[in-house]
C-alpha positions, -999 to 999 in steps of 0.1 A, spaced: 78 -702 140 111 -713 129 117 -714 93 125 -748 78 158 -755 60 167 -774 30 203 -789 17 213 -780 -18 235 -801 -36 253 -790 -65 274 -813 -87 304 -791 -101 322 -809 -132 357 -808 -130 362 -811 -168 347 -793 -195 327 -814 -220 357 -819 -244 379 -832 -216 397 -804 -206 403 -795 -170 382 -764 -157 403 -736 -144 410 -732 -105 398 -695 -111 361 -706 -119 361 -726 -89 374 -695 -70 344 -678 -85 318 -703 -73 333 -699 -36 331 -664 -39 296 -664 -48 284 -690 -23 304 -675 6 288 -640 -1 254 -654 -1 254 -680 26 286 -674 46 296 -709 39 295 -745 23 307 -778 21 326 -793 -4 331 -830 -9 363 -839 -32 360 -876 -32 357 -900 -63 321 -888 -75 312 -900 -113 283 -900 -134 270 -907 -169 237 -892 -182 223 -889 -220 212 -855 -234 181 -850 -250 205 -848 -283 215 -882 -275 250 -878 -265 261 -895 -234 283 -880 -210 307 -893 -185 317 -868 -159 338 -866 -125 325 -841 -101 330 -824 -70 298 -820 -47 291 -786 -31 261 -790 -4 247 -757 12 223 -753 39 200 -725 39 165 -713 49 138 -728 25 124 -692 12 112 -681 -21 143 -659 -24 167 -689 -21 151 -713 -44 151 -683 -71 189 -679 -63 195 -715 -72 176 -716 -103 195 -685 -114 228 -697 -101 222 -732 -121 223 -713 -151 249 -689 -140 270 -723 -136 262 -734 -169 271 -706 -187 302 -704 -163 317 -740 -166 303 -742 -207 279 -771 -196 250 -782 -211 233 -789 -177 244 -786 -142 227 -810 -115 214 -795 -85 190 -812 -58 175 -797 -26 163 -818 3 136 -800 24 134 -800 63 171 -804 72 175 -802 110 201 -777 120 215 -789 152 
């Protein structure tokens, strides 16, 4: 039986919460982690913007790039992305990083 796949989409902010640009070295670190683990990913650099309000009432407006990874839907990969979310929040000094997963992606 073939393993099912998921597509994991991660919104990576381009700026810290104070408005300063995130350094290229941090994006290189993210690249290295994903390449080492999954051997590849897709990055969208278009105009991705969003706003959200934190539990403390602070409203943020962010510009992002989106990274998508297609991988097997395994417990190990799901645990990786939960830990990676925390790692990204720390690396990029963010209150939260938005990650979604879409099940049953068909790889052709």
